[in-house]
N, C-alpha and C positions, 0 to 999 in steps of 0.2 A: 256530405250529401244527406245522410240520415238526420243529422242535427238541423239542417236547413228545413227539412220537411216538418220536423217536430216544432221548430220555432214558428213556422207558418201557421200552425194550429193554435198558437198562443195569442190571445188578443193583446193589442197595444193598450196600455193603461196610461191615460193622460199624456199620450204622445210618446211614452217610454216603451221601448221594445225589449222586454226581459228575455234572457236566455233561459234554458231549462234549469241550469244550476241555480240561478237566482230564484226561480219559482220554487224549487225544492227547498232551498234555504228559507224562503218566506213561509212555506207550509210547515216546516219543522219548528219554526219560532212561534207559531200560533198557540195560544192557550186553549186547552181543551179540558173538559171535566170528566172525572171518573168518580162514580158514586158507589156507596156501600150501604147495605141495610144490616143493622145489628139489632139484636134483641136484648134490651136491658132487663135484668132480673131484679125483683124486689129485694132490697136490703143486701145486695151483693156488689162486690167490686170485681167485675169481669174484665179480663184483658183479652183483646182480640188482635190477632196478627192480620195486617193489611198488606196486600201485594199490589203495588201500582203498575207493575209490568216493566219489562226490560227497556222500553223506549223512553220512559220518563227520565229526563235529565235535569229539569228545573221544577221545583215546587214554588208556586206563587202564593198559594194560600188555601184556605178551606172554609167551609160553612157547615154548621151543625144544626140539624133540624130534629125536633121532637113533635109529637102531636100537639095541637093547639091547647088541649086540656092540660098538658104537662109543661107548658112554657115557663111557668113560674115555680116549678118544683125546686126543691133544694138539691137537685142532682149535681154532681161534679164529674169532671173527667180529666184524664191525664193522657198526654201524648209523648211517646218516645220515638225519636227518629234516629236510627243508627246508634243506639245506646246512649243518646243524648236526651236527657230529660228536658223536653222543650216546653211543655205545659204540665203543671202539677196541681191537681185537685182544685181546678178553677170552676166556678158555677157555669153550668151549661148556657144560661141565658146570655152570658157575655159574648158567646160566639154564634148566637142565633139571630139572623137578620130580621126576624119578625119582632124581636124584643129590643135588640140593640141596634142603633143606627150605624151602618157600616160606611166605608168609604165608597167612592163612586163606582168601583167595580163590583160591589155587593158581595164581597167575601172578606174574611179576615186575612190580611196579608201576613205571610210567614215565609218570605223568600229564602231559599237555600238550594244549593246544588244537590243533585242526586246522581247516583252511579248506575242505576238500572238494576241493581241487586240490593236494594235497600231493605232494612229491617224496620218496619213501622208497627208500633203497638199502640192501641187505643184502650185505655182503661176507663171504665164507666161505673160510677158509684150511684145507684139509683134508689129513690124512695119507693117507687112502684114499678111494676112490670109494664113496659111499653116499648115500641120500636124506636130506634135511633137511626137517623139518616145522616151520613157524613159525605160531603162532596169535596174532593181535592181538585184544585186547579193547577194543571201541570203543562209542561211543554217538552218537546223532544230536544230542544236546543237552547 
């Protein structure tokens, strides 16, 4: 009875009548973004721990942004995911959508499963002090 009431509140999509479980599965599979602001220090290689949260089960990719004035700096960064060196000392412009043309989803694809208790470290080697913005594209399922 309760499920029937819940289903009555869900609109039909192109003639398809989804049940609540299908809607929940659909919602968990949606990609969402989680962003972080980091401060790069001049002439240092700082490592920052990043926590994506316990719901994250899939990493689809990321995008890295710096102020426009720093787009062409010789900054590099390193990314460790669960003690796996994923990216090592790569120029930042390679992962910045303003400088490098990305694929249609507008983020650098780096698909991998997550456990919800992942250890993610971002190392940033900067020429000058400026903010660094990183956005991770993740899903619950």
